[in-house]
VORO-450266 format. One line per field, with one value per residue (C-alpha): residue number from 1; residue in three letters; y, z, x. Coordinates in steps of 0.05 Angstrom, whole numbers, plus 5000, padded with zeros to 4 digits. Last residue first. Layout:
N
num <- (NUM, ...) .
residu <- (ala, ...) .
v <- (Y, ...) .
w <- (Z, ...) .
u <- (X, ...) .
//
This chain:
403
num <- (403, 402, 401, 400, 399, 398, 397, 396, 395, 394, 393, 392, 391, 390, 389, 388, 387, 386, 385, 384, 383, 382, 381, 380, 379, 378, 377, 376, 375, 374, 373, 372, 371, 370, 369, 368, 367, 366, 365, 364, 363, 362, 361, 360, 359, 358, 357, 356, 355, 354, 353, 352, 351, 350, 349, 348, 347, 346, 345, 344, 343, 342, 341, 340, 339, 338, 337, 336, 335, 334, 333, 332, 331, 330, 329, 328, 327, 326, 325, 324, 323, 322, 321, 320, 319, 318, 317, 316, 315, 314, 313, 312, 311, 310, 309, 308, 307, 306, 305, 304, 303, 302, 301, 300, 299, 298, 297, 296, 295, 294, 293, 292, 291, 290, 289, 288, 287, 286, 285, 284, 283, 282, 281, 280, 279, 278, 277, 276, 275, 274, 273, 272, 271, 270, 269, 268, 267, 266, 265, 264, 263, 262, 261, 260, 259, 258, 257, 256, 255, 254, 253, 252, 251, 250, 249, 248, 247, 246, 245, 244, 243, 242, 241, 240, 239, 238, 237, 236, 235, 234, 233, 232, 231, 230, 229, 228, 227, 226, 225, 224, 223, 222, 221, 220, 219, 218, 217, 216, 215, 214, 213, 212, 211, 210, 209, 208, 207, 206, 205, 204, 203, 202, 201, 200, 199, 198, 197, 196, 195, 194, 193, 192, 191, 190, 189, 188, 187, 186, 185, 184, 183, 182, 181, 180, 179, 178, 177, 176, 175, 174, 173, 172, 171, 170, 169, 168, 167, 166, 165, 164, 163, 162, 161, 160, 159, 158, 157, 156, 155, 154, 153, 152, 151, 150, 149, 148, 147, 146, 145, 144, 143, 142, 141, 140, 139, 138, 137, 136, 135, 134, 133, 132, 131, 130, 129, 128, 127, 126, 125, 124, 123, 122, 121, 120, 119, 118, 117, 116, 115, 114, 113, 112, 111, 110, 109, 108, 107, 106, 105, 104, 103, 102, 101, 100, 99, 98, 97, 96, 95, 94, 93, 92, 91, 90, 89, 88, 87, 86, 85, 84, 83, 82, 81, 80, 79, 78, 77, 76, 75, 74, 73, 72, 71, 70, 69, 68, 67, 66, 65, 64, 63, 62, 61, 60, 59, 58, 57, 56, 55, 54, 53, 52, 51, 50, 49, 48, 47, 46, 45, 44, 43, 42, 41, 40, 39, 38, 37, 36, 35, 34, 33, 32, 31, 30, 29, 28, 27, 26, 25, 24, 23, 22, 21, 20, 19, 18, 17, 16, 15, 14, 13, 12, 11, 10, 9, 8, 7, 6, 5, 4, 3, 2, 1) .
residu <- (leu, glu, cys, asp, leu, ala, asp, trp, leu, leu, ala, ile, asp, phe, arg, ser, ser, asn, trp, gly, leu, val, lys, ile, cys, lys, asp, phe, pro, ile, asp, glu, asn, glu, his, lys, met, cys, gln, gln, ile, gln, glu, ala, ser, glu, phe, thr, gln, ala, leu, trp, leu, tyr, val, phe, ser, ser, lys, phe, pro, leu, glu, tyr, arg, asn, leu, gln, glu, gln, tyr, ser, asp, ser, leu, glu, asp, phe, leu, thr, tyr, cys, arg, lys, val, leu, glu, tyr, ser, lys, glu, gln, asn, pro, phe, val, glu, thr, ser, ala, ile, ser, leu, lys, ser, leu, gln, ser, leu, leu, thr, thr, gln, asp, thr, ile, glu, lys, met, val, gln, asp, ser, leu, thr, glu, phe, asp, tyr, thr, ile, phe, gly, arg, gln, ala, lys, phe, gln, asn, met, leu, gly, leu, ala, met, leu, tyr, glu, val, thr, pro, his, ser, leu, ile, ala, pro, cys, ile, pro, met, pro, val, asp, his, leu, leu, ile, ser, leu, glu, his, thr, ser, ser, lys, cys, lys, asp, val, his, thr, lys, phe, tyr, glu, asn, ala, arg, lys, asn, thr, asn, ser, leu, ile, thr, val, tyr, asp, his, cys, tyr, ser, cys, ile, leu, val, gly, thr, leu, lys, glu, val, asn, ser, val, tyr, met, val, his, gln, glu, thr, gly, asp, ser, ile, leu, leu, leu, asp, leu, thr, met, ser, glu, asn, asn, leu, glu, gly, tyr, ser, asn, phe, leu, arg, tyr, gln, asp, thr, lys, arg, glu, leu, glu, glu, his, tyr, thr, tyr, ile, asn, val, val, leu, asn, phe, thr, asp, ile, phe, gln, thr, met, glu, thr, ser, ile, asn, phe, gly, gln, tyr, asp, gln, leu, tyr, glu, asn, phe, ser, gln, asp, lys, lys, ala, lys, asp, asn, tyr, leu, tyr, glu, phe, leu, gln, tyr, lys, gly, lys, ile, arg, tyr, tyr, tyr, ala, phe, leu, gln, lys, ala, phe, ser, ile, val, gln, cys, arg, asp, val, lys, glu, asp, ile, glu, ser, arg, ile, lys, tyr, ala, leu, ala, thr, phe, phe, cys, ile, lys, tyr, asp, ser, asp, val, tyr, his, val, ser, his, gln, lys, val, his, lys, asp, leu, tyr, pro, met, arg, ala, gly, thr, asp, ile, leu, lys, tyr, thr, ala, phe, met, val, asn, phe, ile, gly, val, ile, leu, asn, lys, thr, asp, asp, tyr, ser, arg, glu, met) .
v <- (5290, 5277, 5286, 5341, 5384, 5334, 5338, 5415, 5422, 5427, 5485, 5523, 5525, 5567, 5622, 5618, 5623, 5669, 5647, 5622, 5645, 5606, 5652, 5625, 5650, 5654, 5729, 5748, 5760, 5772, 5730, 5676, 5719, 5688, 5710, 5662, 5665, 5604, 5563, 5584, 5564, 5494, 5488, 5511, 5459, 5402, 5431, 5433, 5362, 5335, 5378, 5353, 5281, 5290, 5325, 5265, 5223, 5166, 5097, 5068, 5115, 5168, 5156, 5213, 5167, 5113, 5159, 5173, 5100, 5089, 5140, 5109, 5057, 5108, 5105, 5159, 5205, 5204, 5249, 5302, 5330, 5390, 5419, 5478, 5497, 5567, 5594, 5668, 5718, 5757, 5706, 5680, 5647, 5661, 5599, 5609, 5546, 5541, 5500, 5461, 5418, 5370, 5339, 5349, 5335, 5385, 5365, 5370, 5375, 5372, 5374, 5416, 5421, 5352, 5349, 5330, 5297, 5275, 5293, 5279, 5304, 5312, 5378, 5374, 5413, 5449, 5477, 5532, 5540, 5593, 5587, 5641, 5664, 5733, 5775, 5841, 5815, 5867, 5855, 5925, 5951, 5930, 5994, 5959, 5993, 5996, 5919, 5903, 5950, 5926, 5853, 5866, 5905, 5943, 5990, 6009, 6025, 6052, 6109, 6156, 6163, 6144, 6187, 6142, 6143, 6148, 6210, 6213, 6279, 6305, 6351, 6373, 6349, 6359, 6321, 6348, 6355, 6285, 6252, 6289, 6278, 6203, 6197, 6234, 6186, 6126, 6151, 6163, 6092, 6065, 6102, 6059, 6074, 6149, 6143, 6191, 6150, 6152, 6184, 6192, 6221, 6297, 6301, 6359, 6368, 6294, 6274, 6254, 6234, 6241, 6288, 6344, 6332, 6333, 6397, 6436, 6509, 6497, 6561, 6552, 6552, 6552, 6522, 6527, 6488, 6421, 6412, 6440, 6445, 6469, 6465, 6516, 6514, 6579, 6577, 6642, 6662, 6697, 6641, 6609, 6560, 6563, 6578, 6537, 6467, 6424, 6377, 6348, 6297, 6295, 6230, 6192, 6166, 6141, 6167, 6187, 6163, 6176, 6247, 6265, 6331, 6374, 6404, 6466, 6484, 6558, 6581, 6656, 6721, 6765, 6794, 6737, 6685, 6722, 6739, 6666, 6646, 6694, 6657, 6584, 6599, 6648, 6685, 6702, 6739, 6809, 6853, 6857, 6873, 6930, 6958, 6953, 6994, 7049, 7055, 7059, 7033, 7061, 7043, 7036, 6974, 7009, 6962, 7000, 6978, 6999, 7026, 6983, 7016, 7005, 7079, 7085, 7061, 6992, 6960, 6890, 6858, 6916, 6923, 6849, 6851, 6909, 6872, 6812, 6855, 6879, 6808, 6782, 6837, 6824, 6750, 6760, 6715, 6697, 6696, 6752, 6759, 6689, 6678, 6746, 6728, 6661, 6690, 6744, 6694, 6653, 6714, 6735, 6668, 6670, 6737, 6720, 6772, 6770, 6734, 6672, 6655, 6583, 6552, 6481, 6444, 6376, 6360, 6416, 6454, 6401, 6382, 6456, 6466, 6431, 6488, 6532, 6607, 6623, 6646, 6608, 6620, 6554, 6509, 6472, 6407, 6371, 6298, 6272, 6199, 6166, 6095, 6081, 6049, 6042, 6040, 6013, 5996, 6012, 5953, 5930, 5979, 5948, 5880, 5908, 5927, 5920, 5957) .
w <- (4956, 4925, 4850, 4804, 4817, 4778, 4715, 4720, 4728, 4656, 4647, 4702, 4657, 4604, 4652, 4687, 4620, 4640, 4713, 4760, 4829, 4887, 4941, 5011, 5040, 5115, 5118, 5190, 5254, 5320, 5373, 5365, 5398, 5374, 5304, 5248, 5182, 5197, 5209, 5141, 5108, 5138, 5112, 5043, 5045, 5052, 4996, 4952, 4970, 4947, 4883, 4866, 4874, 4831, 4777, 4778, 4749, 4790, 4778, 4838, 4869, 4920, 4995, 5008, 5033, 4983, 4926, 4954, 4960, 4888, 4865, 4904, 4851, 4793, 4729, 4749, 4756, 4679, 4670, 4711, 4781, 4809, 4880, 4911, 4985, 5003, 5073, 5082, 5131, 5194, 5239, 5260, 5193, 5127, 5084, 5007, 4966, 4896, 4841, 4779, 4735, 4679, 4614, 4613, 4545, 4496, 4440, 4366, 4302, 4329, 4267, 4260, 4200, 4201, 4275, 4326, 4275, 4309, 4279, 4345, 4340, 4408, 4432, 4495, 4559, 4614, 4673, 4722, 4796, 4851, 4923, 4977, 5047, 5073, 5114, 5142, 5211, 5256, 5330, 5340, 5315, 5381, 5400, 5410, 5353, 5312, 5318, 5301, 5241, 5214, 5217, 5188, 5128, 5096, 5154, 5149, 5075, 5074, 5121, 5126, 5202, 5233, 5277, 5310, 5285, 5216, 5173, 5112, 5075, 5032, 4972, 4949, 4883, 4884, 4837, 4781, 4732, 4749, 4728, 4661, 4651, 4664, 4613, 4562, 4573, 4568, 4502, 4476, 4495, 4460, 4397, 4385, 4311, 4312, 4375, 4431, 4480, 4551, 4617, 4681, 4737, 4724, 4769, 4733, 4667, 4651, 4606, 4533, 4495, 4420, 4430, 4383, 4394, 4469, 4462, 4429, 4413, 4397, 4378, 4332, 4346, 4298, 4297, 4255, 4253, 4281, 4241, 4295, 4306, 4373, 4384, 4437, 4491, 4528, 4596, 4627, 4699, 4744, 4790, 4792, 4750, 4759, 4701, 4647, 4621, 4580, 4519, 4520, 4465, 4395, 4357, 4418, 4387, 4322, 4253, 4247, 4306, 4270, 4258, 4332, 4342, 4404, 4456, 4495, 4555, 4577, 4640, 4633, 4673, 4614, 4641, 4686, 4633, 4585, 4637, 4654, 4581, 4559, 4572, 4552, 4504, 4463, 4417, 4347, 4309, 4312, 4260, 4216, 4276, 4296, 4226, 4231, 4297, 4262, 4206, 4251, 4222, 4250, 4317, 4317, 4361, 4418, 4475, 4539, 4612, 4618, 4552, 4495, 4448, 4376, 4360, 4394, 4454, 4456, 4525, 4499, 4524, 4506, 4436, 4424, 4451, 4405, 4345, 4362, 4363, 4291, 4267, 4300, 4272, 4202, 4208, 4228, 4283, 4277, 4341, 4372, 4444, 4464, 4397, 4400, 4465, 4438, 4370, 4403, 4445, 4382, 4345, 4404, 4402, 4325, 4325, 4273, 4222, 4154, 4184, 4168, 4220, 4240, 4282, 4307, 4320, 4300, 4231, 4181, 4219, 4231, 4156, 4137, 4171, 4115, 4104, 4159, 4174, 4231, 4300, 4354, 4374, 4385, 4444, 4462, 4496, 4555, 4573, 4643, 4653, 4722, 4742, 4808, 4874, 4922, 4997, 5021, 5096, 5131, 5165, 5095, 5096, 5158, 5123, 5064, 4996, 4927, 4869) .
u <- (3847, 3779, 3777, 3753, 3815, 3857, 3814, 3813, 3887, 3910, 3859, 3896, 3957, 3924, 3903, 3971, 4010, 4067, 4070, 4016, 4004, 3973, 3948, 3938, 3872, 3871, 3876, 3889, 3847, 3884, 3849, 3902, 3954, 4021, 4000, 3984, 4021, 4064, 4001, 3974, 4038, 4030, 3959, 3982, 4039, 3988, 3946, 4008, 4028, 3961, 3964, 4032, 4011, 3950, 3992, 4040, 3984, 3954, 3981, 3943, 3891, 3915, 3919, 3967, 4022, 4001, 4016, 4085, 4100, 4078, 4129, 4187, 4203, 4207, 4163, 4116, 4176, 4182, 4122, 4157, 4151, 4187, 4183, 4219, 4213, 4234, 4240, 4230, 4257, 4236, 4269, 4197, 4184, 4148, 4142, 4144, 4127, 4159, 4128, 4150, 4104, 4124, 4103, 4027, 3995, 3970, 3922, 3928, 3887, 3818, 3772, 3708, 3662, 3630, 3636, 3691, 3737, 3801, 3869, 3905, 3977, 4008, 4037, 4080, 4071, 4110, 4070, 4088, 4075, 4078, 4057, 4046, 4066, 4057, 4103, 4079, 4067, 4037, 4055, 4082, 4014, 3984, 3947, 3881, 3844, 3907, 3916, 3843, 3839, 3908, 3886, 3816, 3842, 3783, 3779, 3853, 3861, 3790, 3806, 3747, 3738, 3673, 3629, 3577, 3505, 3534, 3518, 3473, 3483, 3425, 3430, 3362, 3337, 3262, 3217, 3176, 3233, 3260, 3195, 3193, 3270, 3260, 3206, 3246, 3304, 3262, 3234, 3304, 3323, 3261, 3278, 3340, 3351, 3366, 3408, 3429, 3468, 3439, 3457, 3417, 3461, 3461, 3399, 3364, 3400, 3393, 3451, 3440, 3504, 3514, 3572, 3546, 3473, 3483, 3524, 3469, 3484, 3559, 3598, 3659, 3733, 3791, 3860, 3925, 3988, 3969, 3906, 3859, 3785, 3759, 3683, 3659, 3607, 3596, 3561, 3539, 3553, 3503, 3481, 3551, 3591, 3667, 3713, 3747, 3730, 3776, 3777, 3706, 3701, 3672, 3687, 3658, 3595, 3628, 3620, 3693, 3735, 3803, 3782, 3778, 3742, 3753, 3706, 3718, 3673, 3677, 3642, 3636, 3635, 3653, 3717, 3733, 3724, 3770, 3822, 3831, 3830, 3887, 3951, 3939, 3880, 3917, 3867, 3890, 3944, 3915, 3950, 3887, 3845, 3889, 3885, 3811, 3813, 3854, 3801, 3742, 3676, 3613, 3581, 3505, 3503, 3544, 3525, 3513, 3516, 3589, 3614, 3635, 3685, 3674, 3677, 3744, 3782, 3813, 3808, 3831, 3765, 3721, 3750, 3740, 3668, 3653, 3686, 3642, 3579, 3594, 3608, 3545, 3503, 3529, 3513, 3441, 3415, 3341, 3300, 3341, 3363, 3386, 3417, 3451, 3488, 3515, 3531, 3573, 3610, 3626, 3648, 3692, 3730, 3730, 3769, 3819, 3795, 3761, 3702, 3660, 3607, 3603, 3550, 3553, 3487, 3517, 3493, 3511, 3564, 3616, 3619, 3623, 3690, 3726, 3777, 3807, 3806, 3852, 3826, 3864, 3936, 3973, 3962, 4025, 4004, 4036, 4024, 4042, 4049, 4040, 4056, 4022, 4040, 3981, 3962, 4028, 4021, 4086, 4115, 4137, 4193, 4224, 4224, 4263, 4235, 4266, 4234) .
//
């Protein structure tokens, strides 16, 4: 993206690449195979039903588990039908009256036909009404088969609803194969995800492990201490009211100019230096140890750099330099070494470094403001190209000398 000088007067906080992913959630409720592997080990409860009402079955199991010590499957199915009739406002023997659960309701043939025609719960269109009707906070977790036997194989997919003093939290596990999907009630989210989170401070987190018992003991110790302490929210204010503007306060130049109303003197231009190495591979075949042999070693062939000087005409001046191994054979090469007081027959890398440091001081002078009281970043950036991390290794020997 090309930018002009006038554009750079505006401080760019950030430019981001954004990708939006959309998902089509199919109706939930179908019977699916291989659900037992989730039930056995992860506190997931599955109740088999002839109808696609797994959302209401999970809610019924949640409510019944808080009332009864041992949950009966038939009671869960019957209660799920009552919740289903209440949600869709179906009148009949399964109708739920206000403040009354009809536990002794008998089968109603027309209602069973309605259940048979029911295609499942649509999360996209019906979730808002579902949480409002039953005053719920619904957390849906998904299973990732490619992460089998790893800590993050179960992940939080989405949360619906807002937590309040009267709301109830319903944790569900969503299993999908692309064409069908099913939800089951989760009684212990920590055991499902393998992550322990302190329910008091919500800051202390540890990974649930069967082998690392010490981590589990630390977690229990923290919970005991956290349970006895108070967790009242406290807000610490500055003695003097301060605006929240990190893009300004973290930039000394902008902060100074805005405080004194001198933003017209802001210089958006910045000088820098770029460089790139070219190398040759030399065969060495040197035995380092009994089991290690150095096959080849890279030698420096040439280096090219570009120095960018900002000037007063709101433009840039470029100075390009290039030194090769053959320049060391020229007649003027020794004169250049003497100019920078470098040792006799020094490598061309030493000469390039000496000139680069000299250019950096000149670029720093160009970046100064007319008013010397205005602070500015005195660091001149030196940028490498494709192999910048590799190229810097070729400079270590030269950087270890006095220039």
